[in-house]
C-alpha positions, -999 to +999 in steps of 0.1 A: +618+051-326+611+063-291+577+055-273+563+073-240+536+074-217+535+115-197+509+125-173+504+163-178+491+195-161+465+213-179+451+237-171+415+226-148+438+188-143+460+162-155+456+144-182+471+112-202+493+112-230+512+088-256+539+103-274+551+071-306+577+077-332+615+105-335+612+108-376+621+133-392+581+147-409+561+171-388+547+158-359+518+146-362+489+151-332+460+136-324+430+149-312+398+125-304+366+128-305+338+135-280+343+152-259+350+128-234+361+108-253+390+093-261+423+095-281+430+048-280+408+051-316+431+073-334+456+047-327+455+039-358+471+068-372+498+061-353+515+038-376+529+073-391+553+070-369+578+058-392+583+092-401+575+113-380+570+114-339+528+107-333+520+120-297+484+119-285+467+125-250+429+121-232+415+152-233+409+167-197+364+151-192+382+114-205+378+086-182+416+089-181+416+129-171+412+143-136+396+172-127+381+192-106+359+223-111+330+244-124+319+230-160+310+265-162+346+274-165+361+233-171+341+226-208+348+260-230+366+257-260+389+281-239+405+259-221+411+232-242+424+256-266+450+259-241+444+222-231+462+219-264+490+244-258+503+227-223+503+193-242+527+201-274+540+223-252+548+187-232+565+169-260+581+198-271+561+205-301+573+233-316+557+229-358+528+206-357+495+191-381+474+182-360+443+158-373+411+160-356+386+135-352+350+147-352+349+171-321+389+172-318+380+184-357+359+216-341+388+225-313+414+220-345+394+241-368+392+268-340+432+268-326+437+271-364+409+299-368+429+318-330+472+312-343+459+330-378+441+357-361+410+353-375+393+367-340+426+397-346+449+388-326+481+397-348+498+360-352+518+336-375+499+303-375+519+292-337+538+267-353+506+256-368+518+238-401+490+214-417+454+200-407+434+167-403+402+172-405+383+146-404+341+138-400+335+171-389+322+207-397+329+240-394+291+251-370+265+242-352+249+247-374+259+233-398+264+198-384+231+197-369+214+208-408+233+178-413+219+156-384+182+168-393+186+150-430+204+120-412+169+121-394+146+122-422+159+094-438+150+068-406+121+049-406+086+062-401+086+043-359+124+061-354+112+093-371+080+093-351+095+088-317+125+110-322+100+138-324+081+130-299+102+129-279+120+162-291+082+175-291+079+165-250+112+174-240+101+214-253+072+207-238+092+206-202+091+168-195+115+151-180+134+119-194+124+114-227+152+108-241+155+073-212+121+063-237+130+032-249+104+041-280+135+069-292+170+047-280+158+025-302+156+051-328+186+060-313+206+032-319+189+030-352+205+066-361+245+053-348+235+018-366+235+042-394+260+071-393+278+065-361+294+034-361+280+022-389+307-008-399+332-009-373+336-037-364+317-046-339+279-051-326+278-034-301+291-003-307+256+018-316+247+012-277+283+014-269+287+048-275+255+054-273+253+046-238+285+064-231+280+099-248+245+096-228+268+087-190+299+116-201+298+148-181+315+167-205+299+155-243+261+166-224+274+199-213+293+207-249+272+188-276+243+184-253+222+148-252+234+129-278+246+119-318+214+135-326+204+175-303+227+194-307+218+213-282+250+225-254+272+251-247+286+249-284+247+252-299+256+290-315+296+274-325+298+293-356+342+293-377+332+288-403+337+333-411+370+322-400+383+292-423+400+316-453+422+334-421+439+297-422+468+294-437+485+261-435+466+240-465+441+213-448+434+173-457+389+171-447+370+140-451+347+119-436+322+089-448+297+088-472+274+079-446+285+102-420+262+125-399+287+147-401+278+140-445+296+151-475+275+181-474+295+189-443+328+183-464+321+203-490+311+238-472+349+234-453+368+224-479+346+260-496+359+279-469+394+277-469+424+290-488+440+253-496+420+226-486+418+189-507+385+169-500+382+123-496+350+110-489+349+073-475+325+054-499+321+032-467+322+045-439+298+061-417+319+082-394+348+063-381+367+061-416+399+051-396+378+021-384+362+010-407+381+016-444+413+020-420+437+006-453+423+034-468+422+063-448+462+055-441+468+053-473+449+090-477+464+106-446+500+091-458+501+103-491+483+141-480+516+144-456+540+133-482+522+153-513+521+183-495+563+180-473+552+172-436 
């Protein structure tokens, strides 16, 4: 088994990466959530390194990375797709399976759409052999609709706090999402739909506070997991899914804020997709049901000869 850490120069700065394993299977490249999260949460999948290389990295905007430049240039899908190429080149990943969680799934879908010429460019897939799309959607419109469905199930007080904060924000009031009533409502949402069964009672507050303090997250997604008012708000790859010419495993949690309707829509759009819903999970099945997730992903890779 080969274990190696590497600092990589990518467009806009430098990132840290880690490579594990050296088996005959198609290498697996892990794309973490956020944006601005960490690949450490996906370390479960390094257990697949018994028969393949598994590479993960902390994307630009993550705490371990360094960057400089204008947010309008740094925090774009164009630049992040170039970053994927830079990481692949640094680790000699000529053939690869992408496993993307949450935002990492959006990035994987966008990267694959480009690789298979959905934007009109001629392409042979750029060495992409498969996708694992975890807890994600194919558009921000789908994501927003799912959020609304989940907010509608919150307690009456939390629903009122979210509605009041949103109303005041539209009216131009500042700091409305720093209000304690709103924070309590958001923590109910995170505790049910984001990190519902993660074995850490502080996880809802930890994730909420980290996202609220992360530049790239606020710029691209929005205020927090209840909002889609960032620069990605018009992102939509639903019409591109059919062009993606590789098999995909698409999974999510039954209580995910990117709910099972998002899984079904993505599966319907892809030419060759296998769906899976983890019944005891919210947005992080790899942390909530790790053994079940690992079993499903390993079996799918084996069945597809990857």
